MIFI-458925 format. One line per field, with one value per residue (C-alpha): x, y, z. Coordinates in nm, 4 decimals, m for minus. Each point is the difference from the previous one (the first is absolute). Layout:
% MIFI-458925
c1: (X	...)
c2: (Y	...)
c3: (Z	...)
END
This chain:
% MIFI-458925
c1: (m0.4986	0.0603	m0.0055	m0.3091	m0.1444	0.1103	m0.1281	m0.3605	0.0138	0.1205	m0.0694	0.0585	0.3721	0.2110	0.2248	0.3823	0.0943	m0.1402	m0.2485	0.1793	m0.2628	m0.3866	0.0408	0.1219	m0.2736	m0.2159	m0.2449	0.0360	0.3894	m0.0054	0.0936	m0.3467	m0.2233	0.1552	0.0066	m0.3791	m0.0578	0.1719	m0.1805	m0.3307	0.0159	0.1958	m0.2947	m0.2485	0.0940	0.0937	m0.3448	m0.2188	0.1972	m0.0603	m0.3623	m0.0025	0.1709	m0.2347	0.2580	0.0453	0.3540	0.1259	m0.0976	0.1966	0.3071	m0.0360	0.0076	0.2565	0.2409	m0.0968	0.0367	0.2854	0.2225	m0.2494	m0.1322	0.1007	m0.0666	m0.2320	0.2472	0.2286	m0.2918	m0.0425	0.3008	0.0485	m0.3406	0.0801	m0.3118	m0.0823	m0.0149	m0.3491	m0.1024	0.1736	m0.1636	m0.3684	0.0767	0.0927	m0.2836	m0.2079	0.1383	0.0099	m0.3650	m0.0665	0.2270	0.2618	0.2717	0.1274	0.2412	0.2056	0.2050	0.3650	0.2339	0.2526	m0.2676	m0.3818	m0.1178	0.1039	m0.1905	0.1310	m0.2525	m0.0713	m0.2512	m0.1968	m0.0294	m0.3106	0.1584	0.4071	m0.1518	m0.1530	0.3324	0.1852	m0.2607	0.1157	0.3849	m0.0554	m0.2402	0.2948	0.3003	m0.2089	m0.0916	0.3768	0.1393	m0.2683	0.1169	0.4043	m0.0497	0.1667	0.2646	0.3765	0.0873	0.2709	m0.3105	m0.1948	0.3130	m0.0051	m0.3833	0.0621	0.2915	m0.1605	m0.3169	0.2069	0.1605	m0.3337	m0.1188	0.2711	m0.0212	m0.3555	0.0266	0.2738	m0.2658	m0.3403	0.0143	m0.0958	0.1664)
c2: (m6.8478	m0.1047	0.3148	m0.1753	0.0269	0.3370	0.1628	m0.1893	0.1808	0.3275	0.0284	0.3479	0.0406	0.1040	m0.2088	m0.0594	m0.1902	m0.0438	m0.3198	m0.3502	m0.2378	0.0001	0.0129	0.3518	0.1508	0.2589	0.1385	0.3566	m0.0398	m0.0868	0.3117	m0.0578	0.0193	0.2942	0.1601	m0.0728	0.1227	0.3401	0.0113	m0.0445	0.3328	0.2064	m0.1030	0.0500	0.4156	0.0246	m0.1266	0.2314	0.3149	m0.1147	m0.0328	0.3245	0.1086	m0.1780	m0.1892	m0.3947	m0.1319	m0.0237	0.3481	0.1014	m0.1960	0.1357	0.3258	0.0206	m0.1182	0.2837	0.2705	m0.1226	m0.0851	0.2567	m0.1228	m0.3244	m0.2893	m0.2835	m0.2196	0.2051	0.0437	m0.3549	m0.0724	0.2737	m0.0495	m0.3986	m0.0778	m0.1714	0.1831	m0.1304	0.1553	0.3098	0.0082	m0.0533	0.2839	0.2185	m0.0547	0.0298	0.3078	0.1925	m0.0463	0.1697	0.2626	m0.0610	m0.0115	m0.0058	m0.1250	0.1610	m0.2057	m0.0792	0.2236	m0.2686	m0.2880	0.1244	m0.3523	0.0604	0.2694	0.1874	0.0250	0.2834	0.1624	0.2799	0.2681	m0.1214	m0.3531	0.1452	0.1415	m0.3610	m0.1541	0.2973	m0.1449	m0.3266	0.0645	0.1915	m0.2925	m0.2308	0.1778	0.0438	m0.3661	m0.0803	0.2503	m0.2091	m0.3170	0.0626	0.2231	m0.2678	m0.0742	0.1792	0.0498	m0.2880	m0.2035	0.1569	m0.0777	m0.3860	m0.0265	0.1246	m0.1966	m0.3474	0.0698	0.0123	m0.3007	m0.1636	0.1435	m0.1200	m0.3949	0.0079	0.1617	m0.3155	m0.2275	0.1057	0.2929	m0.1133	m0.0326)
c3: (5.9149	m0.3771	m0.3032	m0.0703	0.3163	0.1165	m0.3516	0.0485	0.3497	m0.1608	m0.3603	m0.0255	0.1819	m0.2028	m0.2054	0.0703	m0.3119	m0.3217	0.0443	m0.1443	m0.0002	0.0256	0.3557	0.0588	m0.2511	0.1289	m0.2165	0.1766	m0.0807	m0.3689	m0.2409	m0.2165	0.2706	0.1134	m0.3061	m0.0669	0.3965	m0.0739	m0.3381	0.1274	0.2224	m0.2946	m0.2366	0.2906	0.0557	m0.3721	m0.1261	0.2025	m0.1153	m0.3433	0.0404	0.1462	m0.3045	m0.2208	m0.1828	m0.0105	0.1182	m0.3612	m0.0578	0.3438	m0.1196	m0.3133	0.1201	0.2657	m0.2057	m0.2860	0.3010	0.0571	m0.3549	m0.2145	m0.3182	m0.1245	m0.2247	0.1044	0.0416	0.2156	0.2306	m0.0069	0.1185	0.2868	0.1645	m0.0361	m0.2329	m0.3229	m0.3326	m0.0291	0.3308	m0.0537	m0.3837	0.1821	0.2683	m0.2473	m0.2280	0.2920	0.1333	m0.3479	m0.0726	0.3774	m0.1259	0.2338	m0.1972	m0.3761	m0.2179	m0.2645	m0.3135	0.0844	m0.1748	m0.0835	m0.0766	m0.1223	0.0922	0.3918	0.1801	0.3494	0.2366	0.2207	0.2623	m0.0334	0.2765	0.1521	0.0553	0.0791	0.2903	0.1066	m0.0976	0.2621	0.2129	m0.0223	m0.0136	0.3754	0.1392	m0.1372	0.1402	0.3466	0.0383	m0.0713	0.2686	0.2152	m0.1033	0.0894	0.2328	0.2862	m0.2330	m0.0224	m0.3262	0.0501	0.0707	m0.3248	m0.2058	0.1249	m0.0241	m0.4071	m0.0635	0.1636	m0.1642	m0.3402	0.0638	0.0692	m0.3456	m0.2138	0.1635	m0.0884	m0.3048	m0.1187	0.1667	m0.1727	m0.2436	m0.3545	m0.3012)
END
């Protein structure tokens, strides 16, 4: 049986080598498909928890960053949350209107502001951080410490390659 015929009959079988031809491609083994599959499940749990807490997904990410690092300028929130600055600015404005956070002028540069959580919102941020820790521990529960380090290394290598290939200047 050829590799192509074998894969048609057993599309989910573990790959023994990286695909080198179109015939060797199996959708379930593509890195992008695997990332999408995993992301879909992660988003499902996150979205349900965000709804329970009464925040949008963008607000969720912002709250998680601020709960972990404390007051930050919007640009640093965007970097840490992997969000664009415009999305962060809009989320900050909405949350400020609702009294969930406030801005203070940066002592070193009055043109910038530092975003900070209100006490009410700090508790939501702590709940989000706890949720994230528990979810992460559940996701990596079957990995050894070494496998977890390899996972980080592999995903960083893929990201670095994608960044070179596709990042905007």
